[in-house]
C-alpha positions as CSV (number, residue, x, y, z in Angstrom):
1,X,35.6,18.4,18.0
2,X,34.5,16.3,15.1
3,X,33.9,17.6,11.6
4,X,32.0,15.5,9.1
5,X,31.4,15.4,5.4
6,X,29.3,12.8,3.5
7,X,29.4,12.2,-0.2
8,X,26.3,10.2,-1.2
9,X,25.5,8.4,-4.4
10,X,29.1,8.6,-5.6
11,X,29.3,6.7,-8.9
12,X,32.1,4.2,-8.1
13,X,31.9,0.8,-6.6
14,X,32.6,0.6,-2.9
15,X,35.3,-2.0,-3.4
16,X,37.3,0.4,-5.5
17,X,36.7,3.4,-3.3
18,X,37.8,1.4,-0.1
19,X,41.2,0.8,-1.7
20,X,41.9,4.5,-1.8
21,X,40.2,5.2,1.6
22,X,42.5,2.7,3.3
23,X,45.6,4.7,2.1
24,X,44.6,7.9,3.9
25,X,43.0,6.6,7.0
26,X,44.6,8.1,10.1
27,X,46.7,10.6,8.2
28,X,46.9,14.4,8.6
29,X,44.9,16.4,6.0
30,X,47.9,17.8,4.2
31,X,49.5,14.4,3.8
32,X,46.3,12.8,2.7
33,X,45.8,15.6,0.1
34,X,49.2,14.8,-1.4
35,X,48.5,11.1,-1.5
36,X,45.3,11.7,-3.3
37,X,46.8,14.2,-5.7
38,X,49.3,11.6,-7.0
39,X,47.1,8.5,-6.9
40,X,46.1,7.4,-10.4
41,X,42.7,6.0,-9.3
42,X,39.4,7.6,-10.1
43,X,38.3,7.2,-6.5
44,X,41.1,9.5,-5.4
45,X,39.5,12.4,-7.3
46,X,36.1,11.7,-5.7
47,X,37.4,11.2,-2.2
48,X,39.6,14.4,-2.5
49,X,36.4,16.5,-3.2
50,X,34.7,15.1,-0.1
51,X,37.9,15.7,2.0
52,X,37.9,19.3,0.7
53,X,34.3,19.7,1.8
54,X,35.1,18.4,5.3
55,X,38.0,20.9,5.5
56,X,35.6,23.7,4.4
57,X,33.1,22.6,7.0
58,X,35.8,22.9,9.7
59,X,36.8,26.4,8.6
60,X,33.3,27.9,8.1
61,X,31.0,26.0,10.4
62,X,33.3,25.3,13.3
63,X,35.6,28.3,13.0
64,X,38.8,26.2,13.1
65,X,41.6,28.4,11.7
66,X,44.5,25.9,11.7
67,X,43.6,23.3,9.1
68,X,47.1,21.7,9.3
69,X,46.2,20.3,12.7
70,X,43.2,18.3,11.3
71,X,43.5,14.5,11.3
72,X,41.3,12.0,9.4
73,X,39.8,10.2,12.4
74,X,37.4,8.0,10.4
75,X,36.7,7.3,6.8
76,X,34.3,4.7,5.6
77,X,32.7,3.7,2.4
78,X,29.3,2.2,2.4
79,X,27.4,0.7,-0.5
80,X,24.7,2.8,-2.1
81,X,21.9,1.7,-4.4
82,X,22.8,-0.2,-7.5
83,X,21.5,0.9,-10.9
84,X,20.6,-2.1,-13.0
85,X,21.0,-1.9,-16.8
86,X,20.6,-4.5,-19.5
87,X,22.5,-5.2,-22.7
88,X,21.6,-7.4,-25.5
89,X,23.7,-10.5,-25.8
90,X,23.9,-13.4,-28.3
91,X,21.0,-15.6,-29.2
92,X,18.4,-13.2,-27.9
93,X,19.6,-13.3,-24.3
94,X,20.2,-10.3,-22.1
95,X,23.2,-9.4,-20.0
96,X,22.9,-7.5,-16.7
97,X,25.1,-4.5,-16.0
98,X,25.3,-3.4,-12.4
99,X,26.3,0.2,-11.9
100,X,27.3,0.5,-8.3
101,X,27.3,3.6,-6.1
102,X,28.9,4.5,-2.8
103,X,28.3,6.6,0.3
104,X,31.6,8.0,1.5
105,X,31.9,9.5,5.1
106,X,34.9,11.4,6.3
107,X,35.3,12.5,9.9
108,X,38.1,14.9,10.9
109,X,39.4,15.7,14.4
110,X,41.6,18.4,15.7
111,X,45.0,17.0,16.8
112,X,45.9,18.0,20.3
């Protein structure tokens, strides 16, 4: 049985979020939580919240009691919309600032 949680419009660039997502792909939920707890990256905090949401979906919506048997089957980070901002630069020019967003999807499976 697959349990899914999606975090949309997460305010971090997909490239930075994929670095953290690659570390926990294929791991058990408990092990992934400990990796995310001790990771110094901002993406670790954001991905941890989505992982907790997936675990809560498994407990409440799918009535899975043993959370320790859940495995991160798939995790992928897609690019969301980019907010474009402008900043004044020298000699009357403008500098473009791109604020990137991500869509993070986590799929858990019960280990048999």
